[in-house]
VOGUNU-580919 format. One record per residue (C-alpha): residue in one letter; x, y, z. Coordinates in nm, 2 decimals, decimal comma, padded with zeros to 4 digits. Example, Ala and Ser with C-alpha at 12.3 -4.5 7.8 and 13.67 -1.06 7.14 Angstrom:
BEGIN
('A'; (01,23; -00,45; 00,78)) ('S'; (01,37; -00,11; 00,71)) 
This chain:
BEGIN
('M'; (02,23; -00,09; 01,83)) ('T'; (02,43; 00,18; 02,01)) ('E'; (02,47; 00,21; 02,38)) ('R'; (02,22; 00,50; 02,38)) ('Q'; (01,97; 00,30; 02,19)) ('Q'; (02,00; 00,02; 02,44)) ('Q'; (01,93; 00,26; 02,71)) ('L'; (01,61; 00,37; 02,53)) ('V'; (01,50; 00,01; 02,49)) ('Q'; (01,55; -00,05; 02,86)) ('N'; (01,34; 00,26; 02,94)) ('V'; (01,06; 00,11; 02,73)) ('E'; (01,09; -00,24; 02,88)) ('K'; (01,01; -00,10; 03,23)) ('H'; (00,67; -00,01; 03,10)) ('R'; (00,59; -00,30; 02,87)) ('Q'; (00,30; -00,43; 03,08)) ('M'; (00,14; -00,09; 03,10)) ('I'; (00,16; -00,06; 02,72)) ('L'; (00,01; -00,41; 02,67)) ('D'; (-00,27; -00,34; 02,92)) ('A'; (-00,35; -00,01; 02,75)) ('E'; (-00,38; -00,18; 02,41)) ('R'; (-00,63; -00,44; 02,55)) ('W'; (-00,83; -00,18; 02,74)) ('L'; (-00,86; 00,05; 02,43)) ('W'; (-00,95; -00,25; 02,21)) ('A'; (-01,24; -00,33; 02,45)) ('H'; (-01,37; 00,03; 02,45)) ('P'; (-01,40; 00,14; 02,09)) ('Q'; (-01,58; 00,46; 01,99)) ('T'; (-01,60; 00,64; 01,66)) ('G'; (-01,47; 00,99; 01,57)) ('Y'; (-01,55; 01,28; 01,80)) ('T'; (-01,72; 01,05; 02,05)) ('E'; (-01,40; 00,88; 02,20)) ('W'; (-01,46; 01,00; 02,55)) ('E'; (-01,39; 00,66; 02,71)) ('A'; (-01,04; 00,64; 02,56)) ('H'; (-00,99; 01,01; 02,63)) ('N'; (-01,07; 00,98; 03,00)) ('Y'; (-00,87; 00,66; 03,04)) ('L'; (-00,56; 00,82; 02,88)) ('V'; (-00,60; 01,15; 03,07)) ('E'; (-00,59; 00,95; 03,39)) ('K'; (-00,28; 00,76; 03,28)) ('Y'; (-00,09; 01,07; 03,16)) ('E'; (-00,16; 01,27; 03,47)) ('A'; (-00,05; 00,97; 03,68)) ('L'; (00,28; 00,99; 03,50)) ('G'; (00,31; 01,36; 03,60)) ('Y'; (00,21; 01,53; 03,28)) ('S'; (00,01; 01,85; 03,24)) ('L'; (-00,23; 01,82; 02,95)) ('T'; (-00,38; 02,08; 02,71)) ('L'; (-00,73; 01,95; 02,63)) ('A'; (-00,91; 02,00; 02,30)) ('G'; (-01,21; 02,11; 02,50)) ('N'; (-01,55; 02,01; 02,36)) ('I'; (-01,41; 01,72; 02,16)) ('P'; (-01,19; 01,43; 02,28)) ('G'; (-00,82; 01,46; 02,26)) ('F'; (-00,53; 01,65; 02,41)) ('Y'; (-00,16; 01,71; 02,39)) ('T'; (00,13; 01,73; 02,63)) ('E'; (00,49; 01,85; 02,59)) ('V'; (00,83; 01,72; 02,70)) ('D'; (01,07; 02,00; 02,71)) ('T'; (01,44; 01,90; 02,70)) ('G'; (01,54; 02,23; 02,85)) ('R'; (01,75; 02,33; 02,55)) ('P'; (01,62; 02,53; 02,25)) ('G'; (01,55; 02,35; 01,93)) ('P'; (01,28; 02,22; 01,70)) ('K'; (00,94; 02,09; 01,81)) ('L'; (00,85; 01,73; 01,72)) ('A'; (00,49; 01,61; 01,73)) ('I'; (00,42; 01,24; 01,77)) ('F'; (00,05; 01,13; 01,72)) ('G'; (-00,17; 00,86; 01,85)) ('E'; (-00,52; 00,83; 01,72)) ('L'; (-00,82; 00,75; 01,93)) ('D'; (-01,11; 00,65; 01,71)) ('A'; (-01,25; 00,31; 01,60)) ('L'; (-01,48; 00,21; 01,31)) ('D'; (-01,84; 00,12; 01,31)) ('I'; (-01,84; -00,24; 01,19)) ('A'; (-02,11; -00,43; 01,37)) ('N'; (-02,03; -00,77; 01,21)) ('H'; (-01,68; -00,78; 01,37)) ('P'; (-01,70; -01,07; 01,63)) ('E'; (-01,56; -00,84; 01,90)) ('S'; (-01,75; -00,53; 01,82)) ('V'; (-01,88; -00,32; 02,11)) ('N'; (-02,20; -00,14; 02,04)) ('G'; (-02,13; -00,19; 01,67)) ('M'; (-01,78; -00,06; 01,68)) ('A'; (-01,43; -00,21; 01,67)) ('H'; (-01,07; -00,10; 01,64)) ('C'; (-01,02; -00,29; 01,32)) ('C'; (-00,76; -00,03; 01,20)) ('G'; (-00,53; -00,06; 01,50)) ('H'; (-00,57; 00,29; 01,65)) ('N'; (-00,59; 00,13; 01,99)) ('G'; (-00,23; 00,02; 01,94)) ('Q'; (-00,12; 00,37; 01,84)) ('S'; (-00,26; 00,52; 02,16)) ('A'; (-00,11; 00,25; 02,37)) ('A'; (00,23; 00,32; 02,20)) ('L'; (00,20; 00,69; 02,26)) ('L'; (00,13; 00,63; 02,63)) ('G'; (00,44; 00,41; 02,63)) ('I'; (00,65; 00,69; 02,48)) ('A'; (00,52; 00,93; 02,75)) ('A'; (00,62; 00,68; 03,02)) ('A'; (00,97; 00,61; 02,87)) ('L'; (01,04; 00,98; 02,84)) ('K'; (01,00; 01,01; 03,22)) ('E'; (01,28; 00,77; 03,28)) ('P'; (01,62; 00,90; 03,41)) ('G'; (01,85; 00,99; 03,12)) ('A'; (01,57; 00,98; 02,86)) ('L'; (01,64; 01,34; 02,74)) ('D'; (02,02; 01,33; 02,77)) ('G'; (02,18; 01,50; 02,47)) ('L'; (01,86; 01,62; 02,32)) ('C'; (01,73; 01,97; 02,25)) ('G'; (01,39; 02,11; 02,15)) ('T'; (01,05; 01,98; 02,25)) ('I'; (00,85; 01,67; 02,20)) ('R'; (00,47; 01,72; 02,18)) ('L'; (00,26; 01,40; 02,23)) ('V'; (-00,08; 01,44; 02,06)) ('A'; (-00,38; 01,21; 02,13)) ('V'; (-00,61; 01,31; 01,84)) ('P'; (-00,96; 01,20; 01,75)) ('A'; (-01,15; 01,13; 01,43)) ('E'; (-00,90; 01,00; 01,18)) ('E'; (-01,15; 00,78; 01,00)) ('M'; (-01,36; 00,98; 00,76)) ('I'; (-01,70; 00,82; 00,85)) ('Q'; (-02,04; 00,91; 00,98)) ('L'; (-02,05; 01,22; 00,76)) ('A'; (-02,40; 01,32; 00,86)) ('F'; (-02,31; 01,32; 01,23)) ('R'; (-02,00; 01,53; 01,17)) ('E'; (-02,19; 01,77; 00,95)) ('D'; (-02,43; 01,81; 01,24)) ('L'; (-02,14; 01,89; 01,47)) ('R'; (-02,01; 02,14; 01,22)) ('K'; (-02,35; 02,31; 01,19)) ('K'; (-02,37; 02,33; 01,57)) ('G'; (-02,02; 02,49; 01,59)) ('V'; (-01,86; 02,20; 01,77)) ('I'; (-01,61; 02,14; 01,50)) ('Q'; (-01,50; 02,31; 01,18)) ('Y'; (-01,36; 02,02; 00,99)) ('M'; (-01,44; 01,65; 00,95)) ('G'; (-01,09; 01,51; 01,04)) ('G'; (-00,93; 01,53; 01,38)) ('K'; (-00,58; 01,65; 01,29)) ('V'; (-00,70; 01,93; 01,07)) ('E'; (-00,95; 02,03; 01,34)) ('F'; (-00,65; 02,03; 01,59)) ('M'; (-00,47; 02,25; 01,34)) ('A'; (-00,76; 02,49; 01,33)) ('R'; (-00,77; 02,50; 01,71)) ('G'; (-00,40; 02,59; 01,74)) ('M'; (-00,30; 02,26; 01,89)) ('L'; (-00,02; 02,22; 01,63)) ('D'; (00,10; 02,57; 01,65)) ('G'; (00,48; 02,59; 01,68)) ('V'; (00,53; 02,23; 01,56)) ('D'; (00,81; 02,19; 01,31)) ('I'; (00,82; 01,82; 01,22)) ('A'; (00,59; 01,53; 01,29)) ('M'; (00,56; 01,15; 01,28)) ('M'; (00,34; 00,86; 01,38)) ('V'; (00,33; 00,48; 01,36)) ('H'; (00,02; 00,30; 01,23)) ('G'; (-00,05; -00,06; 01,32)) ('G'; (-00,05; -00,29; 01,02)) ('A'; (-00,09; -00,65; 00,91)) ('A'; (00,19; -00,83; 00,74)) ('G'; (00,08; -01,11; 00,51)) ('P'; (00,22; -01,47; 00,54)) ('D'; (00,49; -01,40; 00,28)) ('E'; (00,58; -01,05; 00,43)) ('A'; (00,80; -01,12; 00,73)) ('F'; (00,87; -00,77; 00,83)) ('D'; (00,82; -00,56; 01,15)) ('F'; (00,82; -00,21; 01,00)) ('S'; (00,72; -00,07; 00,66)) ('G'; (00,68; 00,26; 00,49)) ('G'; (00,60; 00,42; 00,16)) ('L'; (00,61; 00,76; -00,01)) ('G'; (00,26; 00,86; 00,07)) ('M'; (-00,11; 00,82; 00,00)) ('N'; (-00,42; 00,99; -00,16)) ('G'; (-00,61; 01,28; -00,02)) ('C'; (-00,99; 01,29; -00,04)) ('M'; (-01,30; 01,51; -00,07)) ('A'; (-01,60; 01,40; 00,15)) ('K'; (-01,93; 01,41; -00,03)) ('T'; (-02,30; 01,39; 00,08)) ('I'; (-02,55; 01,37; -00,20)) ('R'; (-02,93; 01,39; -00,15)) ('Y'; (-03,16; 01,31; -00,43)) ('K'; (-03,51; 01,45; -00,40)) ('G'; (-03,82; 01,30; -00,56)) ('K'; (-04,19; 01,29; -00,50)) ('S'; (-04,38; 01,01; -00,32)) ('A'; (-04,68; 00,84; -00,46)) ('H'; (-04,85; 00,50; -00,45)) ('A'; (-04,60; 00,26; -00,60)) ('G'; (-04,86; 00,03; -00,75)) ('G'; (-05,17; 00,25; -00,80)) ('A'; (-05,02; 00,57; -00,92)) ('P'; (-04,64; 00,56; -00,98)) ('H'; (-04,68; 00,81; -01,26)) ('L'; (-04,76; 01,07; -01,00)) ('G'; (-04,42; 01,02; -00,83)) ('I'; (-04,06; 01,09; -00,90)) ('N'; (-03,84; 00,81; -00,78)) ('A'; (-03,54; 00,94; -00,59)) ('Q'; (-03,39; 00,59; -00,57)) ('Y'; (-03,39; 00,56; -00,95)) ('A'; (-03,23; 00,90; -00,99)) ('A'; (-02,96; 00,80; -00,74)) ('M'; (-02,90; 00,47; -00,93)) ('L'; (-02,87; 00,66; -01,26)) ('G'; (-02,63; 00,91; -01,10)) ('L'; (-02,40; 00,64; -00,97)) ('Q'; (-02,41; 00,47; -01,31)) ('A'; (-02,31; 00,79; -01,48)) ('C'; (-02,02; 00,83; -01,23)) ('N'; (-01,91; 00,47; -01,30)) ('D'; (-01,91; 00,55; -01,67)) ('L'; (-01,67; 00,83; -01,60)) ('R'; (-01,41; 00,60; -01,46)) ('E'; (-01,22; 00,55; -01,79)) ('T'; (-01,16; 00,92; -01,80)) ('F'; (-00,97; 00,92; -01,47)) ('Q'; (-00,60; 00,92; -01,54)) ('E'; (-00,39; 00,66; -01,37)) ('K'; (-00,13; 00,91; -01,26)) ('D'; (-00,40; 01,08; -01,04)) ('T'; (-00,50; 00,75; -00,86)) ('I'; (-00,87; 00,87; -00,85)) ('R'; (-01,11; 00,66; -00,64)) ('F'; (-01,49; 00,71; -00,61)) ('H'; (-01,67; 00,47; -00,38)) ('P'; (-02,02; 00,57; -00,29)) ('I'; (-02,27; 00,40; -00,06)) ('M'; (-02,65; 00,45; -00,08)) ('M'; (-02,78; 00,52; 00,27)) ('G'; (-03,13; 00,37; 00,20)) ('V'; (-03,48; 00,50; 00,17)) ('N'; (-03,71; 00,59; 00,45)) ('C'; (-04,04; 00,47; 00,33)) ('A'; (-04,25; 00,15; 00,28)) ('V'; (-04,21; -00,08; -00,01)) ('N'; (-04,54; 00,04; -00,17)) ('I'; (-04,44; 00,40; -00,18)) ('I'; (-04,23; 00,57; -00,45)) ('P'; (-03,92; 00,69; -00,25)) ('D'; (-03,89; 01,07; -00,24)) ('E'; (-03,54; 01,08; -00,10)) ('M'; (-03,21; 00,88; -00,13)) ('K'; (-02,89; 00,99; 00,04)) ('I'; (-02,55; 00,88; -00,07)) ('E'; (-02,21; 00,93; 00,10)) ('S'; (-01,88; 00,90; -00,08)) ('Y'; (-01,53; 01,03; -00,13)) ('V'; (-01,34; 01,15; -00,43)) ('R'; (-00,98; 01,05; -00,36)) ('G'; (-00,68; 01,15; -00,56)) ('R'; (-00,30; 01,20; -00,55)) ('S'; (-00,33; 01,58; -00,56)) ('L'; (-00,58; 01,84; -00,45)) ('E'; (-00,58; 01,97; -00,81)) ('A'; (-00,68; 01,63; -00,94)) ('I'; (-00,94; 01,58; -00,67)) ('K'; (-01,10; 01,92; -00,75)) ('R'; (-01,10; 01,85; -01,13)) ('E'; (-01,25; 01,51; -01,11)) ('N'; (-01,50; 01,61; -00,84)) ('I'; (-01,65; 01,86; -01,09)) ('K'; (-01,71; 01,58; -01,34)) ('V'; (-01,87; 01,37; -01,07)) ('N'; (-02,10; 01,65; -00,96)) ('R'; (-02,20; 01,71; -01,32)) ('A'; (-02,29; 01,34; -01,37)) ('L'; (-02,49; 01,34; -01,04)) ('T'; (-02,67; 01,65; -01,15)) ('G'; (-02,74; 01,52; -01,50)) ('A'; (-02,91; 01,21; -01,36)) ('A'; (-03,14; 01,42; -01,14)) ('L'; (-03,23; 01,63; -01,45)) ('A'; (-03,30; 01,31; -01,65)) ('M'; (-03,55; 01,19; -01,39)) ('G'; (-03,71; 01,53; -01,31)) ('A'; (-03,57; 01,50; -00,96)) ('G'; (-03,37; 01,74; -00,75)) ('V'; (-03,02; 01,68; -00,60)) ('E'; (-02,84; 01,86; -00,32)) ('L'; (-02,46; 01,84; -00,33)) ('S'; (-02,25; 01,89; -00,02)) ('D'; (-01,88; 01,87; -00,05)) ('R'; (-01,64; 01,90; 00,24)) ('P'; (-01,26; 01,91; 00,26)) ('G'; (-01,16; 01,57; 00,36)) ('Y'; (-00,79; 01,49; 00,38)) ('S'; (-00,50; 01,63; 00,18)) ('P'; (-00,26; 01,39; 00,00)) ('E'; (00,01; 01,26; 00,24)) ('Y'; (00,37; 01,30; 00,13)) ('H'; (00,66; 01,16; 00,33)) ('D'; (00,98; 01,35; 00,29)) ('P'; (01,24; 01,10; 00,16)) ('A'; (01,52; 01,23; 00,38)) ('F'; (01,30; 01,19; 00,68)) ('M'; (01,20; 00,84; 00,56)) ('K'; (01,56; 00,74; 00,54)) ('L'; (01,63; 00,84; 00,90)) ('V'; (01,32; 00,65; 01,01)) ('E'; (01,42; 00,35; 00,81)) ('D'; (01,77; 00,35; 00,96)) ('C'; (01,62; 00,37; 01,31)) ('C'; (01,39; 00,07; 01,24)) ('C'; (01,69; -00,13; 01,11)) ('D'; (01,88; -00,05; 01,42)) ('L'; (01,60; -00,19; 01,63)) ('V'; (01,50; -00,51; 01,44)) ('G'; (01,76; -00,56; 01,16)) ('K'; (01,75; -00,47; 00,79)) ('D'; (01,58; -00,80; 00,70)) ('R'; (01,28; -00,70; 00,91)) ('V'; (01,22; -00,35; 00,75)) ('K'; (01,06; -00,28; 00,42)) ('F'; (01,06; 00,08; 00,30)) ('D'; (00,96; 00,16; -00,06)) ('Y'; (01,04; 00,52; -00,17)) ('E'; (00,81; 00,51; -00,47)) ('S'; (00,50; 00,32; -00,34)) ('W'; (00,18; 00,52; -00,31)) ('S'; (-00,14; 00,41; -00,13)) ('T'; (-00,49; 00,49; -00,25)) ('G'; (-00,61; 00,51; 00,11)) ('S'; (-00,63; 00,84; 00,29)) ('S'; (-00,53; 00,98; 00,63)) ('D'; (-00,55; 01,32; 00,79)) ('F'; (-00,18; 01,30; 00,86)) ('G'; (-00,17; 01,43; 00,50)) ('D'; (-00,30; 01,76; 00,63)) ('V'; (00,00; 01,78; 00,85)) ('T'; (00,25; 01,70; 00,58)) ('C'; (00,11; 01,99; 00,37)) ('V'; (00,27; 02,23; 00,61)) ('M'; (00,57; 02,04; 00,77)) ('P'; (00,79; 01,74; 00,70)) ('G'; (00,63; 01,42; 00,84)) ('V'; (00,64; 01,04; 00,81)) ('Q'; (00,38; 00,79; 00,90)) ('F'; (00,52; 00,44; 00,90)) ('F'; (00,37; 00,10; 00,99)) ('A'; (00,44; -00,16; 01,26)) ('A'; (00,33; -00,51; 01,19)) ('G'; (00,15; -00,72; 01,45)) ('A'; (-00,21; -00,74; 01,34)) ('I'; (-00,37; -01,01; 01,13)) ('G'; (-00,66; -01,01; 00,89)) ('T'; (-00,78; -00,73; 00,67)) ('G'; (-00,76; -00,37; 00,77)) ('H'; (-01,12; -00,23; 00,82)) ('G'; (-01,24; -00,60; 00,80)) ('I'; (-01,43; -00,83; 01,03)) ('D'; (-01,12; -01,06; 01,06)) ('Y'; (-00,88; -00,79; 01,19)) ('Y'; (-00,71; -00,86; 01,52)) ('V'; (-00,40; -00,75; 01,71)) ('K'; (-00,21; -01,08; 01,72)) ('D'; (00,13; -00,96; 01,84)) ('P'; (00,10; -00,64; 02,05)) ('N'; (00,47; -00,66; 02,13)) ('R'; (00,55; -00,60; 01,77)) ('M'; (00,27; -00,35; 01,70)) ('C'; (00,29; -00,15; 02,02)) ('V'; (00,61; -00,21; 02,22)) ('N'; (00,83; -00,21; 01,91)) ('A'; (00,65; 00,10; 01,79)) ('V'; (00,74; 00,28; 02,11)) ('K'; (01,11; 00,19; 02,07)) ('A'; (01,13; 00,28; 01,71)) ('Q'; (00,97; 00,62; 01,77)) ('L'; (01,20; 00,70; 02,05)) ('F'; (01,50; 00,60; 01,83)) ('V'; (01,37; 00,85; 01,57)) ('A'; (01,31; 01,13; 01,82)) ('D'; (01,66; 01,08; 01,96)) ('A'; (01,82; 01,08; 01,61)) ('L'; (01,63; 01,40; 01,52)) ('L'; (01,69; 01,60; 01,84)) ('R'; (02,05; 01,51; 01,94)) ('D'; (02,36; 01,69; 01,83)) ('D'; (02,18; 02,03; 01,85)) ('A'; (01,90; 01,87; 01,64)) ('A'; (02,12; 01,87; 01,34)) ('A'; (01,92; 01,60; 01,16)) ('A'; (01,59; 01,77; 01,23)) ('R'; (01,71; 02,11; 01,14)) ('K'; (01,83; 01,99; 00,80)) ('I'; (01,51; 01,80; 00,72)) ('I'; (01,30; 02,11; 00,82)) ('A'; (01,52; 02,35; 00,62)) ('D'; (01,52; 02,13; 00,30)) ('Y'; (01,15; 02,05; 00,31)) ('K'; (00,93; 02,24; 00,07)) ('P'; (00,57; 02,23; 00,21)) ('Q'; (00,28; 02,28; -00,02)) ('Y'; (00,16; 02,57; 00,20)) ('P'; (00,38; 02,81; 00,40)) ('S'; (00,16; 02,80; 00,72)) ('I'; (-00,13; 02,64; 00,88)) ('K'; (-00,34; 02,95; 00,81)) ('A'; (-00,26; 02,94; 00,44)) ('Y'; (-00,35; 02,57; 00,43)) ('L'; (-00,69; 02,63; 00,60)) ('D'; (-00,76; 02,92; 00,38)) ('A'; (-00,70; 02,69; 00,07)) ('I'; (-00,92; 02,40; 00,19)) ('N'; (-01,20; 02,64; 00,29)) ('E'; (-01,26; 02,70; -00,08)) ('L'; (-01,36; 02,33; -00,12)) ('F'; (-01,68; 02,37; 00,08)) ('L'; (-01,98; 02,34; -00,15)) ('D'; (-02,35; 02,33; -00,08)) ('K'; (-02,57; 02,34; -00,40)) ('D'; (-02,93; 02,26; -00,48)) ('A'; (-02,80; 02,17; -00,82)) ('V'; (-03,12; 02,15; -01,02)) ('Q'; (-03,39; 02,42; -01,01)) ('Y'; (-03,71; 02,39; -01,22)) ('D'; (-03,94; 02,67; -01,32)) ('E'; (-04,32; 02,65; -01,35)) ('H'; (-04,28; 02,52; -01,71)) ('G'; (-04,04; 02,24; -01,61)) ('N'; (-03,74; 02,41; -01,76)) ('A'; (-03,43; 02,35; -01,55)) ('T'; (-03,13; 02,55; -01,44)) ('V'; (-02,83; 02,35; -01,32)) ('D'; (-02,54; 02,47; -01,09)) ('F'; (-02,31; 02,21; -00,95)) ('Q'; (-01,98; 02,38; -00,87)) ('N'; (-01,84; 02,69; -00,69)) 
């Protein structure tokens, strides 16, 4: 560890208790995407107490603030996510919600970065700007609620980072990073890890429409929407062998339940799902097959089906040169034997950080310190020093490495990176083509059907 890095560590240590207190407070106040006002208000108060001026997202939770070094250079964004999951069976859930993905640790770490950057000498030798971004709604859940927000004009997109992109809150940013909390297994004794990237996803809402009737006395007069939905999901399952392994396609629907008594033929069944994949091209291609299968099942039962597709998250790609810089900084902090970076590994999960990497170089890496299963009822933050305090130090090491020496490292990474889209506008224009709303089966008076399940 260099003398400069030792100074950064000391800057963080001055605020250790504040970071740990924030992690516990946020854990105890979980809220799901686009409703995280408790976390928002708590963090606004903390940032303003540190002397920061905030740019608020407005009618949704979240904000950003900037640290200007006073010398021209690139703009680095560092993210902390606000949202929790709805998981009522978690022993420490609050109103059915819990931070069983560790976002509370991210936000506590981001606050720690903000505090450490106020220390004397924190910006010595640096150029450019650091933008600290507290962002809502990373988890792609509660699709009906978010669609309602979209229809009301509150949001344009389901995910928080792409929504921030649309609102101009990432304008001018050149390069980005974030740390996600993670759980290391018993045979995985590491503090930091990272991989090449992860899947993107399409968000889907499916509504089968039938006809109610007496389930015992006159079932022949009804059209069972639940059966149509079951048939549709079976058809989708039968497609799985056609998904190519190179595309890492995932389709994982949940049936939302019927809204009628047991003696009534159900006239409606809603389903939510994603189609995930390694590229947008693969997602679009396989989603057409899925929609065809869902539509065919409705046709077989004489039912209707409404298909609503929404852009979810784009595949997340971590620039290898940026990864190497991050890995080196983590090794400087905790030693090579505590760092595990794999430049070929690919996750089949999804994150809206992928939307960011479509237009700029970015790396999301992981800080151990949790136990249990991510998104599971046994997930807890066991060691907040590793997951939060170490994450502050590592991110400050990275920011320092990027922006010192006239930002030579950042400038090279930015110059060499080949984003999938040349600008945020170009990216938004591309994903806007993914919106789909189709009443996919139309019957005439003779029972003949017309199907239409794609743009």
